[in-house]
HTML snippet that shows the backbone in 3Dmol.js (N, CA, C, O; Angstrom):
<script src="https://3Dmol.org/build/3Dmol-min.js"></script>
<div id="view" style="width:600px;height:400px;position:relative"></div>
<script>
const pdb = `
ATOM      1  N   MET A   1     -12.671  89.833 -65.355  1.00  0.00           N
ATOM      2  CA  MET A   1     -13.226  89.085 -64.233  1.00  0.00           C
ATOM      3  C   MET A   1     -12.148  88.975 -63.153  1.00  0.00           C
ATOM      4  O   MET A   1     -11.012  88.591 -63.430  1.00  0.00           O
ATOM      5  N   SER A   2     -12.518  89.315 -61.931  1.00  0.00           N
ATOM      6  CA  SER A   2     -11.555  89.294 -60.835  1.00  0.00           C
ATOM      7  C   SER A   2     -11.279  87.868 -60.380  1.00  0.00           C
ATOM      8  O   SER A   2     -12.005  86.930 -60.710  1.00  0.00           O
ATOM      9  N   HIS A   3     -10.211  87.742 -59.616  1.00  0.00           N
ATOM     10  CA  HIS A   3      -9.831  86.435 -59.076  1.00  0.00           C
ATOM     11  C   HIS A   3     -10.958  85.882 -58.206  1.00  0.00           C
ATOM     12  O   HIS A   3     -11.270  84.693 -58.271  1.00  0.00           O
ATOM     13  N   GLN A   4     -11.563  86.738 -57.399  1.00  0.00           N
ATOM     14  CA  GLN A   4     -12.641  86.322 -56.515  1.00  0.00           C
ATOM     15  C   GLN A   4     -13.857  85.845 -57.313  1.00  0.00           C
ATOM     16  O   GLN A   4     -14.507  84.869 -56.938  1.00  0.00           O
ATOM     17  N   ASP A   5     -14.158  86.533 -58.407  1.00  0.00           N
ATOM     18  CA  ASP A   5     -15.278  86.127 -59.256  1.00  0.00           C
ATOM     19  C   ASP A   5     -15.007  84.775 -59.911  1.00  0.00           C
ATOM     20  O   ASP A   5     -15.912  83.948 -60.026  1.00  0.00           O
ATOM     21  N   ARG A   6     -13.766  84.548 -60.341  1.00  0.00           N
ATOM     22  CA  ARG A   6     -13.416  83.252 -60.956  1.00  0.00           C
ATOM     23  C   ARG A   6     -13.546  82.130 -59.927  1.00  0.00           C
ATOM     24  O   ARG A   6     -14.041  81.049 -60.246  1.00  0.00           O
ATOM     25  N   GLU A   7     -13.101  82.385 -58.695  1.00  0.00           N
ATOM     26  CA  GLU A   7     -13.214  81.375 -57.640  1.00  0.00           C
ATOM     27  C   GLU A   7     -14.676  81.062 -57.353  1.00  0.00           C
ATOM     28  O   GLU A   7     -15.046  79.898 -57.203  1.00  0.00           O
ATOM     29  N   LYS A   8     -15.499  82.089 -57.277  1.00  0.00           N
ATOM     30  CA  LYS A   8     -16.925  81.884 -57.020  1.00  0.00           C
ATOM     31  C   LYS A   8     -17.560  81.083 -58.144  1.00  0.00           C
ATOM     32  O   LYS A   8     -18.354  80.178 -57.887  1.00  0.00           O
ATOM     33  N   LEU A   9     -17.220  81.404 -59.390  1.00  0.00           N
ATOM     34  CA  LEU A   9     -17.763  80.674 -60.533  1.00  0.00           C
ATOM     35  C   LEU A   9     -17.355  79.208 -60.487  1.00  0.00           C
ATOM     36  O   LEU A   9     -18.166  78.326 -60.768  1.00  0.00           O
ATOM     37  N   LYS A  10     -16.104  78.949 -60.133  1.00  0.00           N
ATOM     38  CA  LYS A  10     -15.608  77.578 -60.038  1.00  0.00           C
ATOM     39  C   LYS A  10     -16.377  76.800 -58.959  1.00  0.00           C
ATOM     40  O   LYS A  10     -16.734  75.639 -59.161  1.00  0.00           O
ATOM     41  N   LEU A  11     -16.626  77.443 -57.826  1.00  0.00           N
ATOM     42  CA  LEU A  11     -17.366  76.785 -56.753  1.00  0.00           C
ATOM     43  C   LEU A  11     -18.811  76.529 -57.164  1.00  0.00           C
ATOM     44  O   LEU A  11     -19.358  75.467 -56.866  1.00  0.00           O
ATOM     45  N   LEU A  12     -19.427  77.478 -57.836  1.00  0.00           N
ATOM     46  CA  LEU A  12     -20.801  77.286 -58.294  1.00  0.00           C
ATOM     47  C   LEU A  12     -20.902  76.161 -59.318  1.00  0.00           C
ATOM     48  O   LEU A  12     -21.882  75.417 -59.324  1.00  0.00           O
ATOM     49  N   GLN A  13     -19.901  76.031 -60.180  1.00  0.00           N
ATOM     50  CA  GLN A  13     -19.892  74.931 -61.147  1.00  0.00           C
ATOM     51  C   GLN A  13     -19.786  73.584 -60.433  1.00  0.00           C
ATOM     52  O   GLN A  13     -20.456  72.622 -60.810  1.00  0.00           O
ATOM     53  N   ARG A  14     -18.945  73.521 -59.406  1.00  0.00           N
ATOM     54  CA  ARG A  14     -18.834  72.286 -58.618  1.00  0.00           C
ATOM     55  C   ARG A  14     -20.160  71.967 -57.943  1.00  0.00           C
ATOM     56  O   ARG A  14     -20.588  70.813 -57.915  1.00  0.00           O
ATOM     57  N   LEU A  15     -20.805  72.986 -57.402  1.00  0.00           N
ATOM     58  CA  LEU A  15     -22.083  72.791 -56.729  1.00  0.00           C
ATOM     59  C   LEU A  15     -23.142  72.274 -57.701  1.00  0.00           C
ATOM     60  O   LEU A  15     -23.928  71.393 -57.351  1.00  0.00           O
ATOM     61  N   ARG A  16     -23.165  72.808 -58.896  1.00  0.00           N
ATOM     62  CA  ARG A  16     -24.128  72.341 -59.904  1.00  0.00           C
ATOM     63  C   ARG A  16     -23.871  70.881 -60.279  1.00  0.00           C
ATOM     64  O   ARG A  16     -24.806  70.117 -60.521  1.00  0.00           O
ATOM     65  N   LYS A  17     -22.603  70.510 -60.323  1.00  0.00           N
ATOM     66  CA  LYS A  17     -22.267  69.115 -60.624  1.00  0.00           C
ATOM     67  C   LYS A  17     -22.774  68.195 -59.511  1.00  0.00           C
ATOM     68  O   LYS A  17     -23.327  67.131 -59.788  1.00  0.00           O
ATOM     69  N   VAL A  18     -22.585  68.602 -58.264  1.00  0.00           N
ATOM     70  CA  VAL A  18     -23.078  67.807 -57.135  1.00  0.00           C
ATOM     71  C   VAL A  18     -24.596  67.717 -57.185  1.00  0.00           C
ATOM     72  O   VAL A  18     -25.164  66.655 -56.931  1.00  0.00           O
ATOM     73  N   ARG A  19     -25.251  68.815 -57.510  1.00  0.00           N
ATOM     74  CA  ARG A  19     -26.716  68.814 -57.624  1.00  0.00           C
ATOM     75  C   ARG A  19     -27.159  67.813 -58.692  1.00  0.00           C
ATOM     76  O   ARG A  19     -28.132  67.086 -58.490  1.00  0.00           O
ATOM     77  N   GLY A  20     -26.466  67.769 -59.806  1.00  0.00           N
ATOM     78  CA  GLY A  20     -26.775  66.803 -60.856  1.00  0.00           C
ATOM     79  C   GLY A  20     -26.575  65.374 -60.379  1.00  0.00           C
ATOM     80  O   GLY A  20     -27.354  64.484 -60.719  1.00  0.00           O
ATOM     81  N   GLN A  21     -25.530  65.157 -59.591  1.00  0.00           N
ATOM     82  CA  GLN A  21     -25.291  63.820 -59.049  1.00  0.00           C
ATOM     83  C   GLN A  21     -26.409  63.422 -58.086  1.00  0.00           C
ATOM     84  O   GLN A  21     -26.854  62.274 -58.088  1.00  0.00           O
ATOM     85  N   LEU A  22     -26.857  64.358 -57.273  1.00  0.00           N
ATOM     86  CA  LEU A  22     -27.965  64.067 -56.363  1.00  0.00           C
ATOM     87  C   LEU A  22     -29.250  63.766 -57.131  1.00  0.00           C
ATOM     88  O   LEU A  22     -30.025  62.894 -56.737  1.00  0.00           O
ATOM     89  N   ASP A  23     -29.472  64.481 -58.215  1.00  0.00           N
ATOM     90  CA  ASP A  23     -30.634  64.194 -59.059  1.00  0.00           C
ATOM     91  C   ASP A  23     -30.560  62.777 -59.610  1.00  0.00           C
ATOM     92  O   ASP A  23     -31.578  62.092 -59.709  1.00  0.00           O
ATOM     93  N   ALA A  24     -29.359  62.338 -59.969  1.00  0.00           N
ATOM     94  CA  ALA A  24     -29.184  60.976 -60.473  1.00  0.00           C
ATOM     95  C   ALA A  24     -29.492  59.949 -59.387  1.00  0.00           C
ATOM     96  O   ALA A  24     -30.060  58.895 -59.673  1.00  0.00           O
ATOM     97  N   VAL A  25     -29.122  60.250 -58.145  1.00  0.00           N
ATOM     98  CA  VAL A  25     -29.443  59.359 -57.027  1.00  0.00           C
ATOM     99  C   VAL A  25     -30.964  59.271 -56.870  1.00  0.00           C
ATOM    100  O   VAL A  25     -31.515  58.185 -56.691  1.00  0.00           O
ATOM    101  N   GLU A  26     -31.627  60.411 -56.938  1.00  0.00           N
ATOM    102  CA  GLU A  26     -33.088  60.420 -56.806  1.00  0.00           C
ATOM    103  C   GLU A  26     -33.740  59.591 -57.908  1.00  0.00           C
ATOM    104  O   GLU A  26     -34.670  58.828 -57.647  1.00  0.00           O
ATOM    105  N   ARG A  27     -33.254  59.741 -59.133  1.00  0.00           N
ATOM    106  CA  ARG A  27     -33.818  58.945 -60.243  1.00  0.00           C
ATOM    107  C   ARG A  27     -33.589  57.456 -60.016  1.00  0.00           C
ATOM    108  O   ARG A  27     -34.469  56.637 -60.282  1.00  0.00           O
ATOM    109  N   ALA A  28     -32.399  57.110 -59.523  1.00  0.00           N
ATOM    110  CA  ALA A  28     -32.087  55.696 -59.287  1.00  0.00           C
ATOM    111  C   ALA A  28     -32.979  55.120 -58.194  1.00  0.00           C
ATOM    112  O   ALA A  28     -33.438  53.982 -58.299  1.00  0.00           O
ATOM    113  N   LEU A  29     -33.222  55.892 -57.156  1.00  0.00           N
ATOM    114  CA  LEU A  29     -34.090  55.412 -56.075  1.00  0.00           C
ATOM    115  C   LEU A  29     -35.537  55.291 -56.548  1.00  0.00           C
ATOM    116  O   LEU A  29     -36.223  54.327 -56.208  1.00  0.00           O
ATOM    117  N   THR A  30     -35.991  56.245 -57.313  1.00  0.00           N
ATOM    118  CA  THR A  30     -37.360  56.232 -57.826  1.00  0.00           C
ATOM    119  C   THR A  30     -37.583  55.059 -58.772  1.00  0.00           C
ATOM    120  O   THR A  30     -38.651  54.447 -58.770  1.00  0.00           O
ATOM    121  N   ALA A  31     -36.581  54.751 -59.573  1.00  0.00           N
ATOM    122  CA  ALA A  31     -36.693  53.678 -60.558  1.00  0.00           C
ATOM    123  C   ALA A  31     -36.374  52.306 -59.964  1.00  0.00           C
ATOM    124  O   ALA A  31     -36.350  51.308 -60.685  1.00  0.00           O
ATOM    125  N   ASP A  32     -36.131  52.254 -58.662  1.00  0.00           N
ATOM    126  CA  ASP A  32     -35.791  50.985 -57.997  1.00  0.00           C
ATOM    127  C   ASP A  32     -34.612  50.287 -58.658  1.00  0.00           C
ATOM    128  O   ASP A  32     -34.622  49.067 -58.825  1.00  0.00           O
ATOM    129  N   GLU A  33     -33.599  51.058 -59.036  1.00  0.00           N
ATOM    130  CA  GLU A  33     -32.391  50.455 -59.605  1.00  0.00           C
ATOM    131  C   GLU A  33     -31.667  49.649 -58.536  1.00  0.00           C
ATOM    132  O   GLU A  33     -31.955  49.773 -57.346  1.00  0.00           O
ATOM    133  N   ASP A  34     -30.727  48.825 -58.974  1.00  0.00           N
ATOM    134  CA  ASP A  34     -30.024  47.953 -58.040  1.00  0.00           C
ATOM    135  C   ASP A  34     -29.211  48.762 -57.023  1.00  0.00           C
ATOM    136  O   ASP A  34     -28.778  49.883 -57.290  1.00  0.00           O
ATOM    137  N   CYS A  35     -29.024  48.163 -55.872  1.00  0.00           N
ATOM    138  CA  CYS A  35     -28.321  48.836 -54.771  1.00  0.00           C
ATOM    139  C   CYS A  35     -26.886  49.203 -55.135  1.00  0.00           C
ATOM    140  O   CYS A  35     -26.380  50.243 -54.713  1.00  0.00           O
ATOM    141  N   GLY A  36     -26.237  48.353 -55.913  1.00  0.00           N
ATOM    142  CA  GLY A  36     -24.855  48.621 -56.303  1.00  0.00           C
ATOM    143  C   GLY A  36     -24.728  49.933 -57.074  1.00  0.00           C
ATOM    144  O   GLY A  36     -23.822  50.729 -56.828  1.00  0.00           O
ATOM    145  N   GLY A  37     -25.641  50.140 -57.999  1.00  0.00           N
ATOM    146  CA  GLY A  37     -25.635  51.380 -58.768  1.00  0.00           C
ATOM    147  C   GLY A  37     -25.929  52.592 -57.898  1.00  0.00           C
ATOM    148  O   GLY A  37     -25.320  53.650 -58.056  1.00  0.00           O
ATOM    149  N   GLN A  38     -26.866  52.421 -56.983  1.00  0.00           N
ATOM    150  CA  GLN A  38     -27.196  53.515 -56.069  1.00  0.00           C
ATOM    151  C   GLN A  38     -26.002  53.876 -55.194  1.00  0.00           C
ATOM    152  O   GLN A  38     -25.724  55.052 -54.959  1.00  0.00           O
ATOM    153  N   LEU A  39     -25.303  52.857 -54.719  1.00  0.00           N
ATOM    154  CA  LEU A  39     -24.134  53.112 -53.876  1.00  0.00           C
ATOM    155  C   LEU A  39     -23.020  53.820 -54.654  1.00  0.00           C
ATOM    156  O   LEU A  39     -22.324  54.681 -54.116  1.00  0.00           O
ATOM    157  N   MET A  40     -22.864  53.444 -55.921  1.00  0.00           N
ATOM    158  CA  MET A  40     -21.858  54.122 -56.750  1.00  0.00           C
ATOM    159  C   MET A  40     -22.214  55.589 -56.938  1.00  0.00           C
ATOM    160  O   MET A  40     -21.337  56.451 -56.877  1.00  0.00           O
ATOM    161  N   LEU A  41     -23.478  55.880 -57.163  1.00  0.00           N
ATOM    162  CA  LEU A  41     -23.924  57.264 -57.313  1.00  0.00           C
ATOM    163  C   LEU A  41     -23.706  58.039 -56.014  1.00  0.00           C
ATOM    164  O   LEU A  41     -23.259  59.185 -56.039  1.00  0.00           O
ATOM    165  N   LEU A  42     -24.020  57.416 -54.891  1.00  0.00           N
ATOM    166  CA  LEU A  42     -23.817  58.078 -53.601  1.00  0.00           C
ATOM    167  C   LEU A  42     -22.341  58.340 -53.317  1.00  0.00           C
ATOM    168  O   LEU A  42     -21.985  59.364 -52.734  1.00  0.00           O
ATOM    169  N   ALA A  43     -21.493  57.413 -53.731  1.00  0.00           N
ATOM    170  CA  ALA A  43     -20.054  57.626 -53.554  1.00  0.00           C
ATOM    171  C   ALA A  43     -19.581  58.813 -54.391  1.00  0.00           C
ATOM    172  O   ALA A  43     -18.717  59.578 -53.962  1.00  0.00           O
ATOM    173  N   ALA A  44     -20.149  58.962 -55.583  1.00  0.00           N
ATOM    174  CA  ALA A  44     -19.809  60.100 -56.433  1.00  0.00           C
ATOM    175  C   ALA A  44     -20.255  61.408 -55.783  1.00  0.00           C
ATOM    176  O   ALA A  44     -19.539  62.408 -55.840  1.00  0.00           O
ATOM    177  N   VAL A  45     -21.438  61.403 -55.167  1.00  0.00           N
ATOM    178  CA  VAL A  45     -21.924  62.594 -54.465  1.00  0.00           C
ATOM    179  C   VAL A  45     -20.984  62.938 -53.314  1.00  0.00           C
ATOM    180  O   VAL A  45     -20.612  64.098 -53.134  1.00  0.00           O
ATOM    181  N   ARG A  46     -20.607  61.939 -52.547  1.00  0.00           N
ATOM    182  CA  ARG A  46     -19.698  62.167 -51.419  1.00  0.00           C
ATOM    183  C   ARG A  46     -18.383  62.753 -51.914  1.00  0.00           C
ATOM    184  O   ARG A  46     -17.859  63.693 -51.317  1.00  0.00           O
ATOM    185  N   GLY A  47     -17.852  62.212 -52.989  1.00  0.00           N
ATOM    186  CA  GLY A  47     -16.612  62.744 -53.552  1.00  0.00           C
ATOM    187  C   GLY A  47     -16.774  64.178 -54.025  1.00  0.00           C
ATOM    188  O   GLY A  47     -15.879  65.002 -53.838  1.00  0.00           O
ATOM    189  N   GLY A  48     -17.913  64.478 -54.639  1.00  0.00           N
ATOM    190  CA  GLY A  48     -18.171  65.837 -55.103  1.00  0.00           C
ATOM    191  C   GLY A  48     -18.283  66.828 -53.962  1.00  0.00           C
ATOM    192  O   GLY A  48     -17.756  67.938 -54.040  1.00  0.00           O
ATOM    193  N   VAL A  49     -18.974  66.425 -52.895  1.00  0.00           N
ATOM    194  CA  VAL A  49     -19.110  67.301 -51.727  1.00  0.00           C
ATOM    195  C   VAL A  49     -17.752  67.498 -51.062  1.00  0.00           C
ATOM    196  O   VAL A  49     -17.422  68.610 -50.649  1.00  0.00           O
ATOM    197  N   ASN A  50     -16.974  66.446 -50.956  1.00  0.00           N
ATOM    198  CA  ASN A  50     -15.638  66.567 -50.363  1.00  0.00           C
ATOM    199  C   ASN A  50     -14.755  67.499 -51.196  1.00  0.00           C
ATOM    200  O   ASN A  50     -14.004  68.301 -50.640  1.00  0.00           O
ATOM    201  N   ALA A  51     -14.841  67.396 -52.513  1.00  0.00           N
ATOM    202  CA  ALA A  51     -14.049  68.268 -53.378  1.00  0.00           C
ATOM    203  C   ALA A  51     -14.485  69.726 -53.213  1.00  0.00           C
ATOM    204  O   ALA A  51     -13.648  70.627 -53.162  1.00  0.00           O
ATOM    205  N   LEU A  52     -15.785  69.949 -53.130  1.00  0.00           N
ATOM    206  CA  LEU A  52     -16.300  71.302 -52.919  1.00  0.00           C
ATOM    207  C   LEU A  52     -15.839  71.848 -51.574  1.00  0.00           C
ATOM    208  O   LEU A  52     -15.411  72.998 -51.483  1.00  0.00           O
ATOM    209  N   MET A  53     -15.923  71.030 -50.534  1.00  0.00           N
ATOM    210  CA  MET A  53     -15.481  71.452 -49.217  1.00  0.00           C
ATOM    211  C   MET A  53     -13.990  71.762 -49.226  1.00  0.00           C
ATOM    212  O   MET A  53     -13.555  72.734 -48.610  1.00  0.00           O
ATOM    213  N   GLY A  54     -13.211  70.947 -49.915  1.00  0.00           N
ATOM    214  CA  GLY A  54     -11.771  71.195 -50.015  1.00  0.00           C
ATOM    215  C   GLY A  54     -11.466  72.522 -50.682  1.00  0.00           C
ATOM    216  O   GLY A  54     -10.583  73.258 -50.241  1.00  0.00           O
ATOM    217  N   GLU A  55     -12.196  72.828 -51.744  1.00  0.00           N
ATOM    218  CA  GLU A  55     -11.990  74.102 -52.449  1.00  0.00           C
ATOM    219  C   GLU A  55     -12.340  75.294 -51.555  1.00  0.00           C
ATOM    220  O   GLU A  55     -11.605  76.281 -51.511  1.00  0.00           O
ATOM    221  N   VAL A  56     -13.461  75.196 -50.845  1.00  0.00           N
ATOM    222  CA  VAL A  56     -13.871  76.292 -49.955  1.00  0.00           C
ATOM    223  C   VAL A  56     -12.853  76.471 -48.835  1.00  0.00           C
ATOM    224  O   VAL A  56     -12.479  77.598 -48.511  1.00  0.00           O
ATOM    225  N   LEU A  57     -12.407  75.374 -48.245  1.00  0.00           N
ATOM    226  CA  LEU A  57     -11.406  75.470 -47.181  1.00  0.00           C
ATOM    227  C   LEU A  57     -10.089  76.024 -47.697  1.00  0.00           C
ATOM    228  O   LEU A  57      -9.460  76.848 -47.032  1.00  0.00           O
ATOM    229  N   GLU A  58      -9.666  75.585 -48.869  1.00  0.00           N
ATOM    230  CA  GLU A  58      -8.421  76.099 -49.438  1.00  0.00           C
ATOM    231  C   GLU A  58      -8.515  77.606 -49.676  1.00  0.00           C
ATOM    232  O   GLU A  58      -7.587  78.350 -49.359  1.00  0.00           O
ATOM    233  N   THR A  59      -9.624  78.044 -50.229  1.00  0.00           N
ATOM    234  CA  THR A  59      -9.824  79.474 -50.464  1.00  0.00           C
ATOM    235  C   THR A  59      -9.811  80.237 -49.146  1.00  0.00           C
ATOM    236  O   THR A  59      -9.214  81.309 -49.048  1.00  0.00           O
ATOM    237  N   HIS A  60     -10.465  79.686 -48.142  1.00  0.00           N
ATOM    238  CA  HIS A  60     -10.487  80.335 -46.825  1.00  0.00           C
ATOM    239  C   HIS A  60      -9.073  80.457 -46.256  1.00  0.00           C
ATOM    240  O   HIS A  60      -8.691  81.514 -45.754  1.00  0.00           O
ATOM    241  N   ILE A  61      -8.315  79.395 -46.335  1.00  0.00           N
ATOM    242  CA  ILE A  61      -6.948  79.418 -45.801  1.00  0.00           C
ATOM    243  C   ILE A  61      -6.100  80.435 -46.554  1.00  0.00           C
ATOM    244  O   ILE A  61      -5.389  81.232 -45.944  1.00  0.00           O
ATOM    245  N   ARG A  62      -6.178  80.406 -47.871  1.00  0.00           N
ATOM    246  CA  ARG A  62      -5.340  81.303 -48.679  1.00  0.00           C
ATOM    247  C   ARG A  62      -5.690  82.777 -48.478  1.00  0.00           C
ATOM    248  O   ARG A  62      -4.793  83.615 -48.391  1.00  0.00           O
ATOM    249  N   PHE A  63      -6.967  83.101 -48.406  1.00  0.00           N
ATOM    250  CA  PHE A  63      -7.365  84.503 -48.415  1.00  0.00           C
ATOM    251  C   PHE A  63      -7.701  85.072 -47.048  1.00  0.00           C
ATOM    252  O   PHE A  63      -7.707  86.291 -46.872  1.00  0.00           O
ATOM    253  N   HIS A  64      -7.985  84.204 -46.069  1.00  0.00           N
ATOM    254  CA  HIS A  64      -8.358  84.722 -44.760  1.00  0.00           C
ATOM    255  C   HIS A  64      -7.336  84.414 -43.671  1.00  0.00           C
ATOM    256  O   HIS A  64      -7.292  85.094 -42.646  1.00  0.00           O
ATOM    257  N   LEU A  65      -6.522  83.395 -43.892  1.00  0.00           N
ATOM    258  CA  LEU A  65      -5.506  83.078 -42.897  1.00  0.00           C
ATOM    259  C   LEU A  65      -4.106  83.474 -43.354  1.00  0.00           C
ATOM    260  O   LEU A  65      -3.287  83.929 -42.556  1.00  0.00           O
ATOM    261  N   ALA A  66      -3.845  83.297 -44.632  1.00  0.00           N
ATOM    262  CA  ALA A  66      -2.494  83.580 -45.123  1.00  0.00           C
ATOM    263  C   ALA A  66      -2.432  84.898 -45.890  1.00  0.00           C
ATOM    264  O   ALA A  66      -1.370  85.517 -45.961  1.00  0.00           O
ATOM    265  N   GLY A  67      -3.522  85.325 -46.449  1.00  0.00           N
ATOM    266  CA  GLY A  67      -3.523  86.517 -47.300  1.00  0.00           C
ATOM    267  C   GLY A  67      -3.652  87.807 -46.522  1.00  0.00           C
ATOM    268  O   GLY A  67      -2.692  88.266 -45.904  1.00  0.00           O
ATOM    269  N   GLY A  68      -4.822  88.386 -46.551  1.00  0.00           N
ATOM    270  CA  GLY A  68      -5.028  89.698 -45.972  1.00  0.00           C
ATOM    271  C   GLY A  68      -5.498  89.697 -44.532  1.00  0.00           C
ATOM    272  O   GLY A  68      -6.065  90.691 -44.078  1.00  0.00           O
ATOM    273  N   ALA A  69      -5.288  88.632 -43.809  1.00  0.00           N
ATOM    274  CA  ALA A  69      -5.744  88.566 -42.421  1.00  0.00           C
ATOM    275  C   ALA A  69      -4.895  89.454 -41.525  1.00  0.00           C
ATOM    276  O   ALA A  69      -3.732  89.722 -41.824  1.00  0.00           O
ATOM    277  N   LYS A  70      -5.485  89.908 -40.422  1.00  0.00           N
ATOM    278  CA  LYS A  70      -4.753  90.736 -39.458  1.00  0.00           C
ATOM    279  C   LYS A  70      -3.578  89.968 -38.867  1.00  0.00           C
ATOM    280  O   LYS A  70      -2.460  90.476 -38.780  1.00  0.00           O
ATOM    281  N   GLU A  71      -3.854  88.747 -38.467  1.00  0.00           N
ATOM    282  CA  GLU A  71      -2.805  87.883 -37.916  1.00  0.00           C
ATOM    283  C   GLU A  71      -2.568  86.744 -38.888  1.00  0.00           C
ATOM    284  O   GLU A  71      -3.236  85.712 -38.825  1.00  0.00           O
ATOM    285  N   GLN A  72      -1.627  86.935 -39.778  1.00  0.00           N
ATOM    286  CA  GLN A  72      -1.365  85.956 -40.831  1.00  0.00           C
ATOM    287  C   GLN A  72      -0.575  84.773 -40.301  1.00  0.00           C
ATOM    288  O   GLN A  72       0.209  84.890 -39.359  1.00  0.00           O
ATOM    289  N   ILE A  73      -0.804  83.632 -40.933  1.00  0.00           N
ATOM    290  CA  ILE A  73       0.033  82.475 -40.669  1.00  0.00           C
ATOM    291  C   ILE A  73       1.097  82.420 -41.757  1.00  0.00           C
ATOM    292  O   ILE A  73       0.932  83.008 -42.826  1.00  0.00           O
ATOM    293  N   ALA A  74       2.166  81.727 -41.488  1.00  0.00           N
ATOM    294  CA  ALA A  74       3.263  81.619 -42.450  1.00  0.00           C
ATOM    295  C   ALA A  74       2.777  80.901 -43.705  1.00  0.00           C
ATOM    296  O   ALA A  74       1.993  79.956 -43.609  1.00  0.00           O
ATOM    297  N   PRO A  75       3.233  81.338 -44.890  1.00  0.00           N
ATOM    298  CA  PRO A  75       2.810  80.688 -46.139  1.00  0.00           C
ATOM    299  C   PRO A  75       3.081  79.188 -46.154  1.00  0.00           C
ATOM    300  O   PRO A  75       2.284  78.421 -46.694  1.00  0.00           O
ATOM    301  N   GLU A  76       4.195  78.762 -45.567  1.00  0.00           N
ATOM    302  CA  GLU A  76       4.520  77.331 -45.531  1.00  0.00           C
ATOM    303  C   GLU A  76       3.490  76.573 -44.702  1.00  0.00           C
ATOM    304  O   GLU A  76       3.073  75.472 -45.060  1.00  0.00           O
ATOM    305  N   LEU A  77       3.085  77.183 -43.584  1.00  0.00           N
ATOM    306  CA  LEU A  77       2.077  76.561 -42.736  1.00  0.00           C
ATOM    307  C   LEU A  77       0.742  76.489 -43.462  1.00  0.00           C
ATOM    308  O   LEU A  77       0.024  75.496 -43.344  1.00  0.00           O
ATOM    309  N   ALA A  78       0.407  77.523 -44.202  1.00  0.00           N
ATOM    310  CA  ALA A  78      -0.836  77.530 -44.975  1.00  0.00           C
ATOM    311  C   ALA A  78      -0.832  76.396 -45.997  1.00  0.00           C
ATOM    312  O   ALA A  78      -1.830  75.689 -46.142  1.00  0.00           O
ATOM    313  N   GLU A  79       0.277  76.218 -46.702  1.00  0.00           N
ATOM    314  CA  GLU A  79       0.366  75.137 -47.700  1.00  0.00           C
ATOM    315  C   GLU A  79       0.264  73.769 -47.041  1.00  0.00           C
ATOM    316  O   GLU A  79      -0.392  72.871 -47.568  1.00  0.00           O
ATOM    317  N   ASP A  80       0.919  73.606 -45.876  1.00  0.00           N
ATOM    318  CA  ASP A  80       0.827  72.339 -45.145  1.00  0.00           C
ATOM    319  C   ASP A  80      -0.613  72.063 -44.720  1.00  0.00           C
ATOM    320  O   ASP A  80      -1.083  70.928 -44.800  1.00  0.00           O
ATOM    321  N   LEU A  81      -1.305  73.096 -44.272  1.00  0.00           N
ATOM    322  CA  LEU A  81      -2.692  72.947 -43.853  1.00  0.00           C
ATOM    323  C   LEU A  81      -3.579  72.580 -45.036  1.00  0.00           C
ATOM    324  O   LEU A  81      -4.460  71.730 -44.911  1.00  0.00           O
ATOM    325  N   ILE A  82      -3.355  73.207 -46.168  1.00  0.00           N
ATOM    326  CA  ILE A  82      -4.125  72.894 -47.380  1.00  0.00           C
ATOM    327  C   ILE A  82      -3.889  71.443 -47.801  1.00  0.00           C
ATOM    328  O   ILE A  82      -4.837  70.731 -48.132  1.00  0.00           O
ATOM    329  N   ASP A  83      -2.639  71.009 -47.790  1.00  0.00           N
ATOM    330  CA  ASP A  83      -2.323  69.614 -48.128  1.00  0.00           C
ATOM    331  C   ASP A  83      -3.021  68.652 -47.172  1.00  0.00           C
ATOM    332  O   ASP A  83      -3.541  67.620 -47.593  1.00  0.00           O
ATOM    333  N   LEU A  84      -3.030  68.992 -45.887  1.00  0.00           N
ATOM    334  CA  LEU A  84      -3.673  68.153 -44.884  1.00  0.00           C
ATOM    335  C   LEU A  84      -5.178  68.057 -45.136  1.00  0.00           C
ATOM    336  O   LEU A  84      -5.753  66.972 -45.059  1.00  0.00           O
ATOM    337  N   VAL A  85      -5.806  69.176 -45.432  1.00  0.00           N
ATOM    338  CA  VAL A  85      -7.244  69.200 -45.717  1.00  0.00           C
ATOM    339  C   VAL A  85      -7.564  68.325 -46.924  1.00  0.00           C
ATOM    340  O   VAL A  85      -8.496  67.522 -46.885  1.00  0.00           O
ATOM    341  N   HIS A  86      -6.797  68.481 -47.988  1.00  0.00           N
ATOM    342  CA  HIS A  86      -7.046  67.688 -49.202  1.00  0.00           C
ATOM    343  C   HIS A  86      -6.837  66.196 -48.942  1.00  0.00           C
ATOM    344  O   HIS A  86      -7.596  65.366 -49.442  1.00  0.00           O
ATOM    345  N   ALA A  87      -5.822  65.859 -48.170  1.00  0.00           N
ATOM    346  CA  ALA A  87      -5.579  64.444 -47.848  1.00  0.00           C
ATOM    347  C   ALA A  87      -6.736  63.874 -47.013  1.00  0.00           C
ATOM    348  O   ALA A  87      -7.157  62.737 -47.224  1.00  0.00           O
ATOM    349  N   TYR A  88      -7.235  64.654 -46.086  1.00  0.00           N
ATOM    350  CA  TYR A  88      -8.337  64.194 -45.230  1.00  0.00           C
ATOM    351  C   TYR A  88      -9.607  63.994 -46.041  1.00  0.00           C
ATOM    352  O   TYR A  88     -10.354  63.048 -45.788  1.00  0.00           O
ATOM    353  N   LEU A  89      -9.862  64.851 -46.995  1.00  0.00           N
ATOM    354  CA  LEU A  89     -11.117  64.801 -47.736  1.00  0.00           C
ATOM    355  C   LEU A  89     -11.115  63.794 -48.880  1.00  0.00           C
ATOM    356  O   LEU A  89     -12.152  63.606 -49.517  1.00  0.00           O
ATOM    357  N   LYS A  90     -10.006  63.149 -49.162  1.00  0.00           N
ATOM    358  CA  LYS A  90      -9.961  62.149 -50.247  1.00  0.00           C
ATOM    359  C   LYS A  90     -10.616  60.874 -49.829  1.00  0.00           C
ATOM    360  O   LYS A  90     -10.671  59.924 -50.609  1.00  0.00           O
TER     361      LYS A  90
END
`;
const viewer = $3Dmol.createViewer("view");
viewer.addModel(pdb, "pdb");
viewer.setStyle({}, {cartoon: {color: "spectrum"}});
viewer.zoomTo();
viewer.render();
</script>
């Protein structure tokens, strides 16, 4: 399995987890569960989406800006950008 295939599989697994979290939100809303529980589920969804977005952005930076791009950025700058993205999405 190539590196690209492993990355895609990892992203799809994250997406499936977020989908499951959204299903839990739907069940909670349908069952008229308390607002506190619904808010906790929504916070989990937000965290899952942010984590997925962070992974996609990190992959983009590594492979399209720092890796094989025509105009590459310095590896140190790429790492700083990745750290910044992860800090913003937390």
